[in-house]
N, C-alpha and C positions, 0 to 999 in steps of 0.2 A: 817552481817558477810559475807565476800567474799568467794565464793566457787570456787575451781579449777576444771575445766572441765576434764572429762575422755574421752580419745580417743575411739570412737566406733570401730576403727579398731584393736588397740593393747591393749586396756583396761588400758593404762597407763595415768598418769596425764599429762596434757598439760600445760607447763609453758611459752611457747612463742606463736608464730603464730599458728593459727588454722583455719580450714574451718568448717563452720556450714552448714550442708546439711543432708537431709534424717532424719530429726528429731534428729540429733546428732552432735557431735563435732569430728573433725578429725585432727590429725597431717597432714600437707600437704603431707608428704611422705607416709601416710597411706591411703589417699583417692585415691584409685587406680582403674583402669578399670578392671572389672571382666574378660575381654577377653584377653587383652595383658599384664596386670599386671603393667603397667606404671602409674605414678601419673596423675591425672586429674587436669589440671591447669586452665581450663576455663569451657566452656559449657559441659554438660553431659546429658545422657539419663538414665532413671531408668527403671528396669523391675524386678518384683518379688523381690523387696528390694535390688537389685544389681545395680551397676552403671557402665556405659560404656562411653568411648569416642564416640561422635556422629558417626564417621566413623566406629568404631568397632561395634557399635550397628547396623548400616545399613548392615554391612557384615553378621552379625549373624541373623538378624531378618527381614530384608527387602526381598521381593521376588526377585527372579532371573529370568530374561527374558529367556524363552525357545528358543528364536530366536538368541540372541546375547551372552547370558551367563553373561551379566552384571547386576548389581543391578538396580532395578527399584525404582526410588526415587519419581516419580510423578504418574500420572494416568497409569493404566494398564488394560489389557483385560484378563479375566479368560475364558479359553476355553481348551477343551481336558485335563482337570485336570492339567493345567499348567497356568502360568502367562506370559504375553507378553507385551512388549512395543507396543503401538498401531501401530507404524510404522513397527514393525517386525512381526505382525500377517498378513502374506501374503499368497496368493494362491500358492500352491505347484507347479502349472503348469505355470501360467503366471507371478508370482512374484509380482502382484499388491496387494496393501493393501486391506484387506477385511474390508471396512469401516463401513458397516452396521452390523446388528446382524444376518444376514442370511448367513450361510456357510454350506458346506457339507463335509462329511468325507469319505475317502477311505484309507484303510491301515494305519489308525491313522494319516493321513495327511489332513490338511484343504484345501478346494478348493472353489473358488467363484462359484456362481450358473451357470454361463455361461460355464465354463470349466468342471465342474462336469457333467452337462447334455451332453456336447459334448463328453466327454471321457468315461463315465461309464453307461449311460442309453441306453435303446433300442431306435432304430430309427424307425419312421413310415415308412412302406414299400411304402406308397403312396406319402407322401410329404417330406420324409427324415428328418423331424424335430424330435427332442427328444420327447419321449413320457412322459408326466407328468400327474400324476393322473390316472384315469381309462382309459383303452383302450381296443380295441377288438382284438381277435385272430381268424383267420379262420381255417378251417380243414387242411390247408396246412402249418400251423405254421407261417403265415404272421401276424405281429403285425401292427396295424394302429389306427390312431385317430378315435374314434367312430363316429364323425360327418361325416366322409367320406361316411358312409353307406347311408346317405341321400343326398349326393352330386354326387355320381357316380353310373353308372349302374352296375349290377352284372351279370357275365357270367352265362347263363342258364345251361351250361354243367359242369362247375367246381366250381361255386360259388365264384370265385375270383372277387374282385373289378376291373373293367376295367379302366386302366390308363397307362400312358407311363412307369412309373417307375416299376410297378408291372407286367404288362402283355404286354408291348410294344403296348398298345392300343387294339383296337378290332373293330368289325363291328356290324351293326344291319341288320338283315335279313328283307325281306319284310313282313314276318308274325309277326314282332314285337320282335323277339328274339334278345338278345344281346349275342355275342360270342367273347371271348377274342382271341388275336392273338396267344397265346400259344396253345389253342385248335384248332385254324384254321390251324396250321402247319400240322396236320394229318387228317384234315376234310374229310369225305367221301361225296363227292359231285357228283361223276360220277357213273352211274349204272354199268359200267364195273368193277370198284373197288369193289362195293357192291357185285356183283356176284362172284368175286374172293374170297372175304372174306367168302361168303356163302358156297363155295365149301370146304374151309378149315374147317369151323365150322361144316359142315355136317359130316365130318370124325370124328371130336371131339365127337359130341353127339352120333354117332354110336358106339363109344367105350364104352358107357354106355348102349347100347342096344336100343337106340332111332334111329332106321333106318327108312328112308322114301322111299317108292316105287317109288315116282316120285319127280322131282324137283319142289319146290314150287315157286309160283309167289312172287317176292320181288320188292317193289317199294319204291323209295325215294320221300317223300311228305313233305308238309309244315305243320305248326302247325294247320292251319285251317282244313286240311283234317284229321289230327289225331283226333281233337275234334269232327268232324262229325261222325267218326267211333267208338269213344270210348264208353265204357259202363259206367254205373253209378258208378261201383266199381273202375274205373280207377282213378289214381291220376290226379291232375290238371296239373302237369308237366310231363305227360306221354310222353315217347320218341318213343314208338312203339305200334302198335295194330295188332292183328290177326283178319282178317275178314274170316268168315266161311260160307259155303253154303252147302245145302243138295239137291240133285236132286232126284226126285221121278217119278215113273210111275205107274199109276193105284193105287195110294196110298201107294206104296211100295218104300222104299229107294233103289236107284240104284247107288248112288255114293256120295262122299264127297270131297270137295275142301277147301283148306286153302290158304289165301293170306296174306302176311306179309307187313305191312306198317311201315316204319321207317323214322324219321325226317332226312332230308338232312342236311349236314353240321356238323354232330356230329363228335367229334374226334374219331379216329379209335378204341381206346380201349372201349369207351362208346358205339359206334355203335355195336361192336362185342358182348359186354355184353348184349345189348338190343336184338340183333338178337338171341343169345342163349336163352334168356328168351322167346321170341316169338316162337321159335322152340318148346319149351316146351308146349305152348298152342296148337300149331298145332298138335303135336304128340298125346296129350291127345284126341283131337277132332277126328283125323283121325283113331285112334285106338278105337274109340267108348267107351271111358270111360264114366261112368254115370256122370250126371251133378254134379259138385262139388261146395261146398261153396267157395266163393271168397277167403277166408283166406287159404283154402287148395290148390286151384289151383294156386293162386299167390305165395304162399309160396313154392310150388314145382318148379315153374318157376324161382323164385329168387334163389333157391338152385342150379339150373343149371348154373345161372350166377356166383354164388360163386365158383362152381367147375372149371369154366374156369378162373376167375379172380385170384384164389388162385395159379394158375400155372404161372402167368405172373410176376414176381418179379420186378415190376416197381412202382414208386411213384404214378402214376395214378391209378394202380390197388389197391394199398394200400388205396388210398383215397376213391375209390368206396367201398371197403370192410368195411372201417371204417364207411362210411355213411350208409351202409346196417345194420351194427351192432347197430347203434344208431337210426335207423329210428323209429320214434314214431308212424307211421301209424298203425292203428289197423288191417288193412288187410295185407299190404305188410311187415311191420316191424315185427308184431307178427307172421305172416305166415312164413316168412323166418326163424325166430329163432326157431319156432316149427319144421320146416322141417330139419334144421341143427341138432337139438338135436336128431331127429329120425335117421338121416343119420349116426350119430356117433355111433349108437347102432346096426344098421342093414345095410346089403349090399344094393346097389342101386336097384337091382332086387327085393329083399324082400320088399323094401319100395314101389316100384311101384305096386307090387301085393297087398300089404296091402291097398293102396289107392283105387285100383279098387274094392276090396271086401268090404271096410268099409267106403269109402268116407271121410276118416279122416287120421290123422297121428297116429302112435302108441303112446300109453301113455308113 
C-alpha cells in the first residue's frame, strides 16, 4: 500500500514534489536555510540537525580573519586567541609575513624576532646587540653579553669592561693594571695634585678630631711598590698602604713617622677615599693606639672613607659606597659594617675612645 510522506518542516502531507534530506521529506518551500529563511535549492550544510546555504553556513560558523575581517575558507593560523589568513599574520612593525611558528608579542601585537629584539629588548653595552637569554649586569647598571667578561679587560678602579662603546677605551699601566678612559679623565698622576688633595682632606678629617701635628709624606707609586709594602691582612687589590716607623734612643721611643703610599693613576674620587682610609691608619699609629685586630683597624679606616664618600653626591661615590656595603671580605667588609653600626649609635669621639680602651667596636 502506497504511503504519502509527511513534510518534516510543516508536518503536512506531501502530494507533489518533495526533497528528501536529513532523514526526512520536505516540501521544496519548507526546506529552508536556518540563517536566511530562504529555500535551499541545491547544496547545503547541516549543523545540529539544522540546514544552511553553504554561504550562510560559512558566515555563521567559519572563522573570521583578525587581519582583514573576511571569512577564512581554507588554511589559517591560530595566534593571540584569534584566527588569521596566513598572509595576514604579519609583523606589526615591518609588515612582513610571520611565516614560521616563532613570533613575539608586545601590547597584544605580533612581531617577528628581528624587530622584537630591536624594538623591545635591552642592548648589550659592549657590542650593542640585543641581549637574548642570560646576560650580566655590573654595579653601574650596564648590561652586557656574559661572554664579554672573558674577552675584555676589566678596569681595576671601577670594574667596567674596557671597550670603545662602554668606556671609550682605556690604557694598561706598566705594572699591569688596566684603567678605562672614564677613570683616566680624573686620574691623579702628578704629586702636586696629590698634595693639593691631601691639604683638603686633612681639613676634612680634622673636623672629626683627627688632627696631625705634621704634614705626612705622601707618594704616588705603582702596584709593585704597594705589594712590597703591604701586610698579610691587605687585600690583593690594595690601592694604598701606610708605612710606619719608630725611632728609639737607648731603648726608649723618641718619635714616630708615617708615610702614605697610593697607586698613581687612580681617579680622583677613589684616590681621595683611599687617602682618607690611610690617614686613619696614620692617625691610630701616631696617637699610639694599642695594636688592633685587622678587622677593627680596617673597619675604622673604611668608616672614614664612608664619611667622606657619603658627602660626595656623585655616581662614582654611590658606586664606591655600594661596593663597600656588599664587600664580602671578612676583614674589610665585616669590619666596615661593624664600624658603621657603632657609629650610628655613638658619636665619633665616643667611638675612638672606646676603640682605644677596648680594642674593639661597641656591641
